[in-house]
C-alpha positions as CSV (number, residue, x, y, z in Angstrom):
1,M,-3.6,98.0,25.7
2,K,-2.2,95.3,22.9
3,F,0.4,94.7,25.3
4,K,-2.2,94.1,28.5
5,L,-4.0,91.9,26.5
6,V,-1.3,89.4,25.3
7,L,0.1,89.3,29.1
8,I,-3.4,88.0,30.1
9,I,-4.1,85.6,27.2
10,A,-0.4,84.0,28.2
11,F,-1.6,84.0,31.9
12,V,-4.8,81.8,31.1
13,I,-3.0,79.3,28.8
14,G,-0.6,79.1,31.7
15,I,-3.3,78.0,34.4
16,S,-4.6,75.8,32.0
17,S,-1.4,74.2,31.1
18,C,-1.1,73.7,35.2
19,K,-4.6,72.4,35.5
20,N,-3.7,69.5,32.5
21,E,-0.4,68.4,34.6
22,A,-2.2,68.2,37.6
23,K,-4.7,66.1,36.3
24,E,-2.5,64.0,34.8
25,N,-0.1,63.4,38.1
26,N,-3.3,62.8,39.9
27,L,-4.0,60.2,37.2
28,K,-0.5,58.6,37.4
29,S,-0.9,58.4,41.5
30,N,-4.3,57.4,41.4
31,P,-5.2,55.0,37.9
32,D,-8.5,53.9,39.1
33,N,-10.1,57.2,39.2
34,S,-13.4,56.7,37.6
35,G,-14.6,60.1,37.0
36,I,-12.5,59.9,33.7
37,K,-11.6,57.5,31.3
38,P,-8.1,58.7,30.6
39,E,-5.2,58.1,27.4
40,K,-3.7,55.8,29.7
41,E,-6.3,53.9,31.3
42,T,-6.8,52.7,27.1
43,T,-3.3,52.0,26.8
44,L,-3.6,49.8,29.8
45,N,-6.5,47.9,28.3
46,D,-5.0,47.7,24.7
47,T,-2.2,45.7,26.6
48,L,-4.5,43.1,28.3
49,K,-5.9,42.7,25.2
50,T,-2.3,42.4,23.1
51,D,-1.8,39.7,26.2
52,S,-5.2,37.7,25.5
53,A,-4.9,38.1,21.7
54,V,-1.2,36.3,22.2
55,I,-3.1,33.3,24.3
56,S,-5.8,33.1,21.2
57,S,-3.1,33.2,18.8
58,S,-0.9,30.6,20.3
59,K,-3.9,28.6,20.4
60,N,-4.6,29.4,16.6
61,N,-0.9,28.8,15.9
62,E,-1.2,25.3,17.3
63,A,-4.2,24.6,14.9
64,E,-2.8,26.4,11.9
65,N,0.3,24.6,12.4
66,K,-1.8,20.9,12.4
67,K,-3.0,22.3,9.3
68,L,-0.3,22.9,7.6
69,L,1.1,19.4,8.6
70,S,-2.2,17.9,7.1
71,D,-1.9,19.8,4.0
72,F,1.4,19.0,3.6
73,F,0.4,15.3,3.0
74,I,-2.8,16.1,1.5
75,K,-0.5,18.2,-1.2
76,N,2.2,15.4,-1.9
77,D,0.3,12.2,-1.8
78,K,0.6,10.3,-4.8
79,K,-1.3,11.5,-7.9
80,P,-4.3,9.2,-9.5
81,Q,-4.2,7.6,-12.9
82,F,-7.1,7.4,-14.6
83,F,-8.5,4.6,-16.9
84,L,-11.8,5.0,-18.8
85,I,-12.9,1.5,-19.8
86,N,-16.2,-0.4,-21.1
87,N,-18.1,-1.9,-18.6
88,Q,-19.7,-4.5,-20.9
89,K,-16.0,-5.6,-21.9
90,D,-12.9,-7.8,-20.1
91,T,-10.3,-5.0,-19.9
92,T,-6.9,-5.2,-18.6
93,I,-5.0,-2.0,-17.0
94,V,-1.5,-1.5,-17.0
95,C,-0.3,1.7,-14.6
96,A,2.4,3.6,-14.8
97,E,4.7,1.4,-11.9
98,K,3.5,-1.9,-14.1
99,T,1.0,-3.0,-11.7
100,K,-1.7,-4.7,-13.7
101,I,-5.7,-4.9,-13.0
102,T,-7.8,-7.3,-14.6
103,I,-11.7,-6.5,-15.0
104,K,-13.8,-8.9,-16.1
105,A,-16.9,-7.3,-18.1
106,N,-20.2,-6.0,-16.1
107,S,-18.5,-6.0,-13.2
108,F,-19.4,-2.9,-11.9
109,V,-22.6,-1.4,-10.0
110,S,-23.7,2.2,-9.1
111,V,-23.4,2.8,-5.0
112,K,-26.2,4.8,-5.4
113,T,-28.7,2.6,-7.5
114,G,-27.6,-0.7,-7.1
115,N,-28.3,-1.0,-10.7
116,E,-25.6,-2.1,-13.2
117,A,-23.1,0.4,-14.3
118,T,-23.9,1.6,-18.0
119,G,-21.5,3.5,-20.8
120,K,-18.1,4.3,-19.4
121,I,-16.6,3.6,-15.9
122,K,-13.8,5.7,-14.6
123,I,-11.2,4.1,-12.5
124,S,-8.5,5.9,-10.6
125,V,-5.4,4.2,-9.6
126,K,-3.1,5.4,-7.2
127,E,0.2,3.5,-6.8
128,Y,2.7,3.2,-3.8
129,Y,5.9,1.2,-4.1
130,S,8.6,3.4,-2.7
131,I,9.2,4.3,1.0
132,S,9.0,8.4,0.2
133,D,5.0,7.7,-1.9
134,M,4.3,5.9,1.3
135,I,5.4,8.1,4.0
136,L,4.0,11.2,2.0
137,G,0.4,9.1,1.4
138,G,0.7,9.2,5.6
139,L,0.7,5.1,5.2
140,S,2.5,2.5,7.2
141,T,2.6,-1.5,7.8
142,T,1.0,-2.6,10.5
143,S,-2.1,-5.3,10.6
144,N,-4.1,-5.0,14.2
145,G,-0.5,-3.9,15.8
146,K,1.7,-6.7,14.2
147,L,4.3,-5.4,11.5
148,L,4.0,-6.0,8.1
149,E,6.4,-6.0,5.2
150,T,4.9,-4.7,2.0
151,G,5.7,-5.4,-1.5
152,G,3.4,-2.4,-2.8
153,M,0.0,-0.3,-2.2
154,L,-2.7,0.9,-4.3
155,Y,-5.9,2.8,-4.0
156,I,-8.3,2.1,-6.8
157,S,-11.5,3.5,-7.0
158,A,-14.6,3.7,-9.6
159,T,-17.2,5.8,-10.9
160,T,-19.5,6.2,-14.0
161,N,-21.0,9.6,-14.9
162,G,-20.1,11.3,-11.3
163,E,-21.8,8.7,-9.1
164,K,-19.2,6.0,-7.2
165,C,-19.5,2.7,-8.0
166,D,-18.6,-0.7,-6.2
167,L,-18.0,-4.5,-7.8
168,K,-21.3,-6.3,-8.3
169,K,-21.4,-9.3,-5.8
170,G,-19.9,-12.4,-7.0
171,K,-17.3,-10.2,-9.1
172,N,-13.6,-10.2,-8.9
173,I,-10.5,-8.1,-10.2
174,E,-7.6,-9.3,-10.6
175,I,-4.3,-7.4,-9.2
176,A,-0.9,-7.8,-10.3
177,F,1.7,-6.4,-8.1
178,P,5.7,-6.4,-10.1
179,K,7.9,-7.7,-7.6
180,K,11.9,-7.2,-7.8
181,N,12.7,-10.4,-5.2
182,N,10.2,-13.4,-4.3
183,K,8.8,-13.2,-0.8
184,D,6.8,-16.0,0.4
185,G,3.9,-15.7,2.4
186,M,2.5,-12.5,0.5
187,Q,-1.1,-11.8,1.1
188,L,-3.8,-9.3,-0.2
189,F,-4.8,-6.9,2.8
190,N,-7.4,-4.2,2.9
191,G,-6.8,-0.6,4.4
192,N,-9.2,0.9,7.3
193,W,-8.7,4.3,8.3
194,K,-8.7,5.2,11.8
195,K,-8.0,9.1,12.6
196,D,-4.6,9.7,10.5
197,Q,-3.6,5.9,11.0
198,I,-4.4,3.0,8.7
199,N,-4.8,-0.7,9.9
200,W,-4.4,-3.3,7.3
201,I,-7.0,-6.6,7.6
202,V,-6.1,-9.9,5.4
203,N,-8.5,-10.2,2.5
204,K,-9.5,-13.7,3.9
205,N,-11.3,-14.2,0.6
206,S,-8.4,-13.3,-1.7
207,V,-6.7,-15.9,-3.7
208,D,-3.2,-15.9,-4.5
209,L,-3.4,-16.0,-8.3
210,A,0.3,-16.6,-8.5
211,Q,-0.1,-19.9,-6.7
212,T,-0.3,-23.1,-8.7
213,F,-2.8,-25.2,-7.0
214,T,-3.2,-29.1,-6.0
215,N,-6.3,-29.2,-4.3
216,V,-8.7,-26.9,-5.9
217,D,-12.9,-26.7,-5.6
218,E,-13.6,-26.9,-9.0
219,R,-10.8,-29.4,-11.3
220,P,-9.8,-28.2,-14.6
221,V,-12.3,-30.0,-17.0
222,Y,-10.8,-31.0,-21.0
223,I,-13.2,-29.5,-23.5
224,G,-15.5,-31.8,-24.2
225,G,-14.8,-34.0,-21.5
226,N,-12.4,-36.8,-20.3
227,E,-13.6,-38.9,-22.9
228,A,-12.0,-36.5,-25.6
229,L,-9.2,-36.2,-23.6
230,Y,-8.1,-39.9,-23.8
231,K,-9.1,-40.0,-27.3
232,F,-7.3,-37.3,-28.2
233,I,-4.0,-39.1,-27.0
234,G,-5.2,-42.6,-27.9
235,N,-5.5,-41.4,-31.6
236,N,-2.0,-39.1,-31.4
237,Y,0.4,-41.5,-30.0
238,R,2.4,-43.4,-32.0
239,N,3.9,-46.6,-30.3
240,S,7.4,-47.2,-30.9
241,D,9.5,-50.4,-31.9
242,E,10.8,-50.6,-28.8
243,E,9.3,-53.9,-26.9
244,I,8.3,-52.2,-23.6
245,S,5.4,-52.2,-21.2
246,G,4.8,-49.6,-18.3
247,K,3.4,-46.5,-17.1
248,I,4.3,-43.0,-17.9
249,Y,3.7,-40.6,-15.7
250,A,3.8,-37.1,-16.8
251,S,2.3,-33.8,-15.2
252,F,1.2,-30.3,-16.5
253,V,0.0,-27.2,-15.5
254,V,-3.4,-25.5,-16.3
255,N,-3.5,-22.3,-16.2
256,R,-6.1,-19.6,-15.2
257,E,-6.6,-19.1,-19.2
258,G,-7.2,-23.1,-19.8
259,N,-3.9,-23.6,-21.4
260,V,-1.6,-26.4,-20.7
261,T,2.2,-25.4,-19.7
262,N,5.4,-27.0,-17.8
263,I,4.4,-30.3,-19.1
264,K,7.5,-32.4,-17.6
265,I,7.7,-36.2,-17.2
266,T,8.1,-37.2,-13.3
267,K,8.4,-41.0,-14.4
268,G,9.5,-42.6,-17.8
269,L,9.9,-45.7,-19.6
270,S,12.5,-45.1,-22.5
271,R,13.9,-41.9,-24.4
272,K,11.6,-42.7,-27.7
273,A,8.3,-43.6,-25.4
274,D,8.8,-40.4,-23.2
275,D,9.4,-38.0,-26.2
276,E,5.9,-38.9,-28.0
277,Y,3.9,-38.4,-24.9
278,L,5.6,-35.3,-24.4
279,R,4.9,-34.6,-28.7
280,V,1.1,-35.3,-27.8
281,L,0.7,-33.5,-24.7
282,K,2.1,-30.1,-26.3
283,K,-0.7,-30.7,-28.9
284,L,-3.5,-30.9,-26.4
285,G,-6.1,-28.3,-26.6
286,K,-7.6,-25.7,-24.0
287,F,-9.3,-26.8,-20.4
288,T,-11.8,-25.0,-18.2
289,P,-9.9,-23.9,-15.8
290,G,-10.0,-25.0,-11.9
291,K,-11.5,-23.0,-9.4
292,V,-11.2,-21.4,-6.2
293,Q,-14.1,-19.7,-4.3
294,G,-14.9,-19.2,-8.1
295,V,-12.2,-17.5,-9.4
296,P,-10.1,-19.4,-12.0
297,V,-6.5,-20.7,-10.5
298,N,-3.0,-22.3,-11.8
299,F,-3.9,-26.3,-11.3
300,T,-1.3,-28.9,-11.6
301,Y,-2.5,-32.2,-13.6
302,T,-1.2,-35.5,-13.0
303,L,-2.5,-37.7,-16.3
304,P,-0.7,-41.0,-17.0
305,I,-0.9,-43.4,-19.6
306,T,-0.1,-47.1,-20.0
307,I,2.2,-48.7,-23.0
308,K,1.7,-52.6,-23.6
309,S,3.9,-55.1,-25.2
310,E,3.5,-58.5,-25.6
311,D,7.2,-59.3,-25.0
312,S,8.4,-55.8,-22.7
313,D,9.9,-56.9,-19.5
314,I,8.3,-53.9,-17.2
315,S,10.9,-54.3,-14.9
316,N,13.5,-53.7,-17.3
317,S,11.8,-50.2,-18.1
318,R,11.4,-49.0,-14.1
319,N,15.1,-49.7,-13.6
320,Y,15.9,-47.7,-17.2
321,N,13.6,-44.8,-15.7
322,N,15.3,-45.0,-12.0
323,N,18.6,-44.6,-14.1
324,R,17.6,-41.9,-16.0
325,P,18.2,-37.6,-15.6
326,Q,14.8,-35.9,-15.2
327,E,14.1,-33.1,-17.4
328,P,11.7,-30.7,-17.2
329,Y,9.5,-29.8,-20.5
330,S,7.7,-26.3,-21.2
331,T,5.6,-24.8,-23.7
332,K,6.0,-21.5,-24.7
333,T,3.1,-19.1,-24.8
334,D,2.6,-15.3,-24.3
335,E,2.0,-15.7,-20.8
336,N,5.1,-17.3,-20.3
337,I,7.4,-14.8,-22.1
338,K,5.6,-12.2,-20.5
339,A,5.8,-13.3,-17.1
340,N,9.5,-13.6,-17.6
341,E,9.7,-10.0,-18.0
342,I,8.1,-9.0,-14.8
343,S,7.5,-10.8,-12.5
344,Y,4.7,-10.7,-9.9
345,Y,2.4,-11.2,-7.1
346,M,-1.3,-12.0,-8.3
347,F,-4.5,-11.7,-6.0
348,S,-8.3,-11.8,-6.5
349,S,-10.1,-8.9,-4.8
350,A,-13.8,-8.5,-4.4
351,K,-13.2,-4.8,-2.9
352,L,-11.9,-1.6,-4.2
353,G,-10.0,1.0,-1.8
354,Y,-6.7,0.8,0.2
355,L,-5.1,-2.8,-0.8
356,N,-1.9,-3.7,-0.1
357,C,0.2,-7.0,-1.0
358,D,2.1,-8.0,2.6
359,R,3.3,-10.3,4.6
360,F,3.3,-10.8,8.6
361,L,6.4,-10.5,9.9
362,Y,7.0,-13.7,12.7
363,Y,9.6,-13.1,15.7
364,I,9.9,-14.4,19.5
365,P,8.3,-12.2,21.9
366,S,11.2,-11.2,23.6
367,M,12.2,-8.9,20.6
368,V,9.0,-6.8,20.7
369,I,9.0,-3.8,22.4
370,N,7.2,-0.8,22.5
371,Y,10.1,2.0,21.3
372,G,9.5,6.0,22.2
373,V,10.8,8.8,20.7
374,I,10.9,11.8,22.9
375,V,9.3,15.5,21.9
376,E,8.3,18.5,23.5
377,D,5.2,19.1,21.5
378,E,3.5,15.6,20.7
379,S,0.6,17.1,19.4
380,N,2.2,18.3,16.6
381,V,4.3,16.3,15.0
382,S,4.6,13.4,12.3
383,I,6.4,10.8,13.3
384,N,7.9,7.7,11.1
385,I,10.1,4.9,11.6
386,I,11.6,3.0,9.0
387,Y,13.9,-0.5,9.1
388,H,16.5,-1.0,7.0
389,S,16.6,-4.5,6.7
390,F,12.9,-5.4,5.3
391,K,10.3,-2.7,3.9
392,S,8.2,-2.0,6.5
393,I,7.3,1.8,7.8
394,M,5.7,2.5,11.6
395,K,3.6,5.3,12.3
396,G,4.2,6.5,15.9
397,E,0.9,7.1,18.5
398,L,0.6,10.0,20.8
399,S,1.4,10.3,24.2
400,P,2.5,12.5,26.7
401,K,5.6,14.2,25.6
402,K,6.5,11.2,23.6
403,V,5.8,9.2,20.6
404,I,5.2,5.4,21.0
405,F,6.0,2.7,18.4
406,Y,4.1,-0.3,19.8
407,N,5.3,-4.0,19.2
408,S,8.5,-2.9,17.3
409,L,11.3,-4.9,16.7
410,L,14.6,-4.9,19.1
411,K,18.1,-4.4,18.2
412,E,17.2,-3.0,14.5
413,K,18.3,-0.4,12.3
414,I,16.0,2.3,11.6
415,T,15.6,5.8,10.5
416,I,13.5,8.1,12.4
417,V,11.5,10.6,10.3
418,A,9.8,13.4,12.0
419,I,8.1,16.3,10.3
420,K,6.4,19.0,12.3
421,Y,5.1,22.8,11.7
422,F,6.2,25.8,14.0
423,E,4.5,29.5,13.2
424,G,3.3,28.3,10.4
425,K,6.5,27.0,8.7
426,P,8.0,23.2,8.4
427,F,10.9,21.7,10.3
428,L,12.5,18.1,9.7
429,A,14.3,16.0,11.6
430,I,16.0,12.6,10.5
431,K,18.0,10.3,12.9
432,E,19.3,6.7,11.9
433,T,19.7,4.6,15.0
434,T,19.1,1.2,16.7
435,T,15.7,-0.1,18.2
436,S,16.3,-0.3,21.9
437,E,14.2,-0.4,25.5
438,K,15.4,3.1,25.9
439,S,13.4,5.8,24.5
440,E,15.3,8.1,21.9
441,K,15.7,12.0,22.4
442,D,17.5,14.7,21.2
443,L,15.8,14.9,18.0
444,Q,17.5,17.9,16.2
445,F,14.7,19.2,14.0
446,N,15.8,21.5,11.5
447,P,13.8,24.3,9.0
448,V,13.1,23.6,5.4
449,T,11.0,24.8,2.7
450,P,8.0,22.5,1.7
451,E,10.0,21.6,-1.2
452,E,13.2,20.8,0.9
453,L,11.1,18.8,2.9
454,K,9.8,16.2,0.1
455,D,13.3,16.4,-1.2
456,E,14.5,15.0,1.7
457,I,11.6,12.4,2.0
458,I,12.4,11.2,-1.4
459,K,15.8,10.7,-0.5
460,L,14.7,7.8,1.8
461,N,13.8,5.6,-1.3
462,K,17.5,4.2,-0.5
463,F,15.7,2.1,2.3
464,N,13.8,0.6,-0.5
């Protein structure tokens, strides 16, 4: 009896197994069978979702790679230096890389209220003097498409009690950019951002404080006036026993602080007479400094005196002067000594924000080209070119399958620096070449860590 029962159970299981196999075979031959939602159909739908997810993931990866590229520059931008100052006092800030910022008392107002800021002012300064700092800060050196040569960049901001501050109308700060070599034609520029590019605009109201002017809006005035000046000279000049008559011509610089410096005889009478006049001029008191646009400046002051003697021969004294070698005389002041230690480009500015000490590079039109660099995915790459013969950086503008550097210079040695992220990892391409009318290609992107990427960019400081 038990044996029969086992046979019956085995028979039922066999029939059931055959039916299931038939159903599976039927589904394989007719996958659109709508009667039942088999496991195979579910698997097929998951594959479509996976494909869809891959497409979506590709778009997400592109956005993520762009974000990673942007985050890299944000993370490695120059760290600010902070200074707390009293708005009621004149203050000079000396930054880590020797930038000097002089701020007069009561210069700041609250942006929110327009009222004069009270208490402590927090000044934030970023200094950009090296090629690597500029690249990592996303900075470049062009003004409305024209190439500039930089002497250094700054970012300056001010706050009080968490509120943003700005300079009061009519107030200026004085900025001194340290320089290695003197370059003529340097000006102060203000930076404006458009998307991820900075454009530098000449600050037409800025005054070159390192310049010595011969024409100013307000001339220097001796404390006490001209009458006091002439009286001082007359009371202190002692005539020698020489029988001479004529004029001694002298010049000196009244600096921005009103001190007399760089005294020299430009046309003299005799050694004794000239030396005596120099002695008197060295004892002069202070002047109210000359001004340009309301800003104190250095000014060359000319001051001749007349020497009279009853039995003198004026023509002889002139001949003596013409044969005499000209020797400059200068006074030593604390300012002179400091200026000799570090040379500066110096400007006034009525604005904070991004500031740049630059000069325009002038070149013939035939040497200007639109230089291109071919890339596979121009949407996710940052490319700069660094010029070797002068301190300039250009940032490329995106174009289909190409990055273009408008108004580049032809036949100049450059280094191309290209950075991109792919699948969440940074890649770097560096290539030295010469600009030409042909687009550059065959950039070799190599994988790097974020730390290695920064180190490789720092190595570009050899072009400083």
